[in-house]
C-alpha positions in Angstrom: -93.4 175.6 -105.8 -91.0 178.5 -106.2 -93.5 181.0 -107.6 -96.3 180.5 -105.0 -96.5 179.2 -101.5 -95.4 175.6 -101.0 -97.4 173.5 -100.4 -100.2 175.0 -102.5 -102.8 173.5 -100.3 -103.1 172.1 -96.8 -106.1 170.0 -95.8 -107.2 167.6 -93.1 -109.1 164.4 -93.9 -112.6 165.0 -92.7 -114.8 162.4 -91.1 -117.4 162.7 -93.9 -114.7 161.7 -96.4 -114.2 158.2 -94.8 -115.8 155.2 -96.5 -116.8 151.7 -95.4 -113.2 150.6 -95.8 -112.0 153.0 -93.1 -110.1 155.4 -95.4 -110.7 158.4 -97.6 -113.1 157.8 -100.5 -112.0 158.1 -104.1 -114.3 161.0 -104.5 -112.7 162.8 -101.5 -109.3 162.5 -103.2 -110.8 164.2 -106.3 -112.4 166.9 -104.0 -109.0 167.7 -102.4 -107.4 168.1 -105.9 -110.4 170.3 -106.9 -109.6 172.5 -103.8 -106.0 172.6 -105.1 -107.2 173.9 -108.5 -109.2 176.5 -106.7 -106.1 177.6 -104.7 -104.0 177.6 -107.9 -106.6 180.0 -109.4 -106.3 182.3 -106.4 -102.5 182.2 -106.6 -102.8 183.2 -110.3 -105.0 186.1 -109.3 -108.3 184.5 -110.4 -110.2 184.9 -107.2 -113.9 185.6 -106.7 -113.6 189.3 -107.3 -111.5 188.7 -110.5 -114.1 186.2 -111.8 -116.9 188.6 -111.1 -115.2 191.6 -112.6 -113.7 189.9 -115.7 -116.2 187.1 -116.2 -113.2 184.8 -116.6 -112.5 181.5 -114.9 -110.6 178.2 -115.3 -112.4 174.9 -116.1 -111.0 171.4 -115.7 -111.0 169.6 -119.1 -109.4 166.3 -118.1 -107.9 164.7 -115.1 -106.0 161.5 -114.4 -105.9 160.6 -110.7 -103.6 157.9 -109.3 -104.5 156.5 -105.9 -101.2 155.4 -104.3 -101.9 155.1 -100.5 -104.6 155.4 -98.0 -105.5 158.6 -96.2 -107.3 158.3 -92.8 -109.5 160.6 -90.8 -107.7 163.4 -89.1 -104.6 163.0 -91.2 -103.0 166.2 -92.5 -102.5 166.4 -96.3 -100.3 168.7 -98.4 -100.8 169.2 -102.1 -98.1 170.7 -104.4 -98.3 171.6 -108.1 -96.0 171.5 -111.0 -96.8 173.3 -114.2 -95.8 170.9 -116.9 -96.8 173.0 -119.9 -99.0 176.0 -120.9 -100.2 178.1 -123.8 -102.4 181.1 -124.0 -105.5 179.3 -122.9 -104.4 176.0 -121.2 -102.5 174.8 -118.2 -101.1 171.2 -118.0 -100.5 170.7 -114.3 -99.4 167.9 -112.0 -100.6 167.8 -108.4 -99.0 165.6 -105.7 -100.9 164.8 -102.4 -98.6 163.8 -99.5 -99.1 163.2 -95.8 -97.0 164.8 -93.1 -94.3 162.1 -93.5 -93.8 163.0 -97.1 -95.4 159.8 -98.3 -97.2 160.3 -101.7 -100.8 159.4 -101.3 -102.1 160.4 -104.8 -101.3 162.3 -107.9 -103.6 164.2 -110.3 -102.5 165.2 -113.7 -104.9 167.8 -115.2 -105.6 169.9 -118.2 -107.2 173.3 -117.3 -108.7 175.8 -119.7 -109.2 179.5 -119.4 -112.9 180.3 -120.0 -114.9 183.4 -120.9 -117.8 182.9 -118.5 -120.0 185.4 -120.3 -119.6 183.7 -123.7 -119.2 180.2 -122.3 -116.2 179.6 -124.5 -112.4 179.0 -124.1 -110.5 182.3 -123.9 -106.9 183.4 -123.5 -105.7 184.2 -120.1 -105.9 188.0 -119.3 -102.5 189.6 -119.6 -102.0 189.9 -115.9 -102.7 186.2 -115.5 -100.5 185.3 -118.5 -97.5 187.0 -116.9 -97.9 184.9 -113.7 -98.4 181.7 -115.7 -95.2 182.5 -117.7 -93.3 183.2 -114.5 -94.5 179.9 -113.0 -93.6 178.1 -116.3 -90.1 179.6 -116.1 -89.7 178.5 -112.5 -90.8 174.9 -113.3 -89.2 174.4 -116.8 -86.1 172.7 -115.5 -87.9 170.4 -113.0 -87.9 166.7 -113.9 -91.1 165.4 -115.4 -93.0 163.5 -112.7 -92.8 159.7 -113.3 -96.6 159.4 -113.3 -97.2 162.2 -115.8 -98.5 161.3 -119.2 -99.5 157.8 -118.3 -102.2 155.9 -120.2 -104.8 153.7 -118.7 -105.2 150.2 -120.0 -104.8 146.5 -119.2 -101.2 145.5 -119.8 -101.0 142.3 -121.9 -98.0 140.0 -122.0 
């Protein structure tokens, strides 16, 4: 990610994330991607102090998670993000989780919404956040769209 540090997030698979099959649970993948959203917020300037001062945050509206390979206890993970689209209130992002060998373990496409926490309603990003979002959008605008972005879920019929 050219605008922020790359990878966005580094994490290690914790023992409590391992299931009865001996690999990371589906919920743990979602947890790691949730941590990535939190880190994206920090990179955009929406840290705890900003949230308290401005009563503004980001909420997740929708997510599409693809499980591609197993992650095992103690394994190091990296998560990158690509900003696919944005407007004054929303971010359409695509996260990729990899192991240290660069193997893609999972992807998470998400729609995130700026929220006025005091009113409990969607709200435009504050100007200082908008400028960072725009810079990130400009940095990512020529990147190829990820193959798994925009997928629909369903049973394919012949």
